[in-house]
C-alpha positions in Angstrom: 240.8 -115.2 -32.7 238.5 -112.5 -33.9 235.0 -113.6 -34.7 233.8 -113.1 -38.3 231.5 -110.1 -37.4 234.4 -108.5 -35.5 236.8 -108.9 -38.5 234.2 -107.4 -40.8 233.9 -104.4 -38.6 237.6 -104.0 -38.4 237.9 -103.9 -42.2 234.7 -101.8 -42.5 233.0 -104.8 -44.3 229.3 -104.9 -44.6 228.5 -107.8 -46.9 225.7 -107.5 -49.4 223.1 -110.1 -48.3 220.2 -109.4 -50.8 220.3 -111.2 -54.1 217.9 -108.9 -55.9 220.1 -105.9 -54.9 223.2 -107.6 -56.2 221.6 -108.3 -59.5 220.3 -104.7 -59.8 223.8 -103.3 -59.1 225.3 -105.6 -61.6 222.9 -104.5 -64.3 223.7 -100.9 -63.6 227.5 -101.6 -63.7 227.3 -103.6 -67.0 224.0 -102.7 -68.7 224.9 -104.1 -72.2 225.4 -107.9 -72.1 226.2 -107.8 -75.8 229.3 -105.8 -75.1 230.5 -106.9 -71.7 233.2 -104.8 -70.2 236.5 -105.5 -68.4 235.4 -105.1 -64.8 237.3 -104.6 -61.6 235.4 -105.4 -58.4 236.3 -103.6 -55.2 236.0 -105.8 -52.1 234.5 -109.1 -53.4 233.8 -110.3 -49.9 231.8 -113.5 -50.0 231.0 -113.1 -53.7 227.5 -111.9 -53.5 228.1 -109.3 -56.2 230.9 -111.2 -57.9 228.5 -113.8 -59.3 226.1 -111.3 -61.0 229.1 -109.3 -62.3 230.7 -112.4 -63.7 227.6 -113.1 -65.8 227.8 -109.6 -67.3 231.6 -109.2 -68.0 234.1 -110.6 -70.4 236.8 -110.4 -67.8 236.4 -109.8 -64.0 239.2 -109.0 -61.6 237.7 -109.4 -58.1 239.9 -107.8 -55.4 239.6 -109.0 -51.8 241.8 -107.6 -49.0 240.8 -110.2 -46.3 243.0 -113.3 -46.8 240.4 -115.4 -44.9 237.8 -114.9 -47.7 240.1 -115.5 -50.7 240.1 -119.3 -50.6 236.3 -119.5 -50.6 236.1 -117.0 -53.5 238.6 -119.0 -55.5 236.8 -122.2 -54.9 233.5 -120.7 -55.9 234.8 -119.4 -59.2 237.3 -122.1 -60.0 235.3 -123.1 -63.0 234.7 -119.6 -64.2 237.9 -118.9 -66.2 237.2 -115.2 -66.9 237.0 -114.4 -63.1 240.3 -113.7 -61.5 240.3 -113.5 -57.7 243.0 -111.1 -56.6 244.2 -111.3 -53.0 245.2 -107.8 -51.9 244.2 -104.2 -51.6 242.4 -102.8 -54.6 244.1 -99.4 -54.0 247.5 -101.0 -54.7 246.3 -102.2 -58.1 247.7 -100.7 -61.3 244.9 -99.5 -63.5 244.5 -101.4 -66.8 245.7 -99.7 -69.9 242.6 -100.7 -71.8 239.1 -99.2 -71.1 237.6 -100.7 -68.0 234.8 -100.3 -65.4 234.8 -100.6 -61.7 232.0 -101.9 -59.5 231.7 -102.9 -55.9 230.3 -102.7 -52.4 232.8 -100.2 -51.0 234.0 -100.2 -47.4 232.6 -97.0 -46.1 235.8 -96.0 -44.4 237.8 -96.2 -47.7 235.3 -94.6 -50.0 237.2 -91.4 -50.6 240.4 -93.2 -51.4 238.7 -95.6 -53.8 236.9 -92.7 -55.6 240.2 -90.9 -56.0 241.7 -94.0 -57.5 238.9 -94.2 -60.0 239.1 -90.5 -60.9 242.8 -90.7 -61.6 242.7 -93.9 -63.7 243.0 -92.8 -67.4 241.3 -95.9 -68.8 238.3 -95.8 -66.4 235.0 -95.5 -68.3 232.7 -95.7 -65.3 232.4 -96.8 -61.7 229.2 -98.1 -60.0 229.8 -98.1 -56.2 227.7 -98.9 -53.2 228.7 -96.2 -50.7 227.3 -94.6 -47.6 224.1 -92.8 -48.7 225.2 -89.5 -47.3 228.4 -89.6 -49.3 226.6 -90.4 -52.5 224.0 -87.6 -51.9 226.7 -85.0 -51.2 228.7 -85.9 -54.3 225.7 -85.9 -56.7 224.1 -82.6 -55.5 221.1 -84.5 -54.1 220.9 -82.1 -51.2 220.8 -79.2 -53.5 224.4 -78.5 -52.8 227.6 -79.5 -54.7 231.0 -80.4 -53.3 234.4 -79.1 -54.4 235.4 -82.6 -55.8 232.2 -82.9 -57.9 232.6 -79.5 -59.4 236.3 -79.8 -60.1 235.8 -83.1 -61.9 232.5 -82.2 -63.7 234.1 -81.3 -67.1 235.4 -84.9 -67.3 233.1 -87.0 -65.1 229.3 -87.1 -64.5 228.1 -88.0 -61.0 224.7 -89.6 -60.5 222.8 -91.2 -57.6 221.1 -94.2 -59.0 219.2 -95.4 -55.9 219.1 -96.2 -52.2 219.8 -99.5 -50.5 218.5 -100.1 -47.0 221.0 -101.0 -44.4 219.3 -104.3 -43.5 220.3 -105.7 -46.9 223.8 -106.0 -45.6 225.4 -108.2 -43.0 226.4 -107.1 -40.5 224.0 -104.2 -41.0 225.7 -100.8 -41.0 224.3 -97.9 -39.0 223.1 -96.1 -42.1 221.7 -96.9 -45.6 223.8 -97.1 -48.7 223.5 -95.3 -52.0 224.4 -96.5 -55.5 226.8 -93.9 -56.8 227.6 -93.8 -60.6 230.7 -91.9 -61.8 231.0 -91.9 -65.6 233.8 -90.4 -67.7 232.4 -88.2 -70.5 233.1 -89.4 -74.0 233.9 -85.8 -74.9 235.1 -83.6 -72.1 233.3 -80.3 -71.6 236.7 -78.5 -71.4 239.7 -79.5 -73.4 243.3 -78.4 -73.5 245.8 -77.7 -70.7 244.9 -74.0 -70.5 241.1 -74.4 -69.9 241.7 -77.2 -67.4 244.1 -75.1 -65.4 241.8 -72.0 -65.4 238.9 -74.2 -64.4 240.6 -75.7 -61.4 241.9 -72.2 -60.4 238.4 -70.7 -60.6 236.7 -73.5 -58.7 239.3 -73.7 -56.0 239.2 -70.0 -55.5 235.5 -70.0 -55.3 235.5 -72.8 -52.7 238.3 -71.1 -50.7 235.9 -69.1 -48.5 238.1 -66.1 -48.8 236.0 -62.9 -48.9 233.0 -64.5 -47.2 231.0 -65.4 -50.4 231.5 -66.8 -53.8 231.1 -63.4 -55.4 233.7 -61.9 -53.1 236.1 -64.8 -53.5 236.1 -64.4 -57.3 236.6 -60.7 -57.1 240.1 -61.4 -55.6 241.2 -62.5 -59.1 238.7 -60.7 -61.4 237.4 -57.1 -61.6 234.0 -56.6 -59.9 232.4 -55.5 -63.2 233.4 -58.8 -64.8 232.2 -60.9 -61.8 228.9 -59.0 -61.9 228.5 -59.7 -65.6 229.4 -63.4 -65.2 226.9 -63.8 -62.4 224.2 -62.2 -64.6 225.1 -64.5 -67.5 225.0 -67.5 -65.2 221.7 -66.3 -63.6 223.2 -66.3 -60.1 222.3 -64.0 -57.2 225.5 -62.3 -55.9 224.6 -63.6 -52.4 224.4 -67.3 -53.5 226.4 -69.8 -51.3 229.2 -71.5 -53.1 227.8 -75.0 -52.5 224.5 -74.0 -54.1 226.0 -73.3 -57.5 225.4 -76.3 -59.8 228.2 -77.4 -62.2 226.5 -76.0 -65.3 226.4 -72.6 -63.7 230.1 -72.9 -62.9 230.7 -73.6 -66.6 229.0 -70.4 -67.5 231.0 -68.5 -64.9 234.2 -70.0 -66.3 233.2 -69.1 -69.9 232.5 -65.5 -68.9 235.6 -64.9 -66.7 238.1 -66.5 -69.1 236.7 -65.1 -72.4 
């Protein structure tokens, strides 16, 4: 039989072992205790984060994929009626129809899939996730560079890095530190309508295609050079700028100029 630490590594589990960090993440996930959200927790594990989340939510669905951990979770929260421990894979869950939030200590190997699930859920208002620090930094522009996914989703979602969590606050300790990633759906999208959404994705995907050797050259494949030059001036961008160095607000100006 696999030992607990071996099972945790197999499932990419690094359990949060610091109470103060758990309380901090719960406050970020549900800051207004007067208006507690419907919360879905990814990977409840041994319940370190589940407890603080339960105190800040009106209803909590705590998902745990490891069947060995489920009985302990259910026993711990047996007298907390608004906490529902769900045995199974969070990614197989159907998103609630009503507005809801997501929080959790995410298995590093499944981060991309969990983020995609959150982004595609119409009722999601926000997600507060403990992820690998490098992932959180890349997605939020913390390196001074922006990823394709972040720019594509920027008109509807804001990405922020809310802090760093040292690897020794987990057990077993992962090889790298974690970051607190916050994805929040905008109350009012920066672009509305099918047409602008389509032209936005077309522009961003063309820009990140690498075709032509630079962002400026890539965009010239679909737009006259004079328009691209004018758009770069309006966005205050150098024609030699690398695509990853263009912040989302500059992309919005490029889109405005090139689709006017």
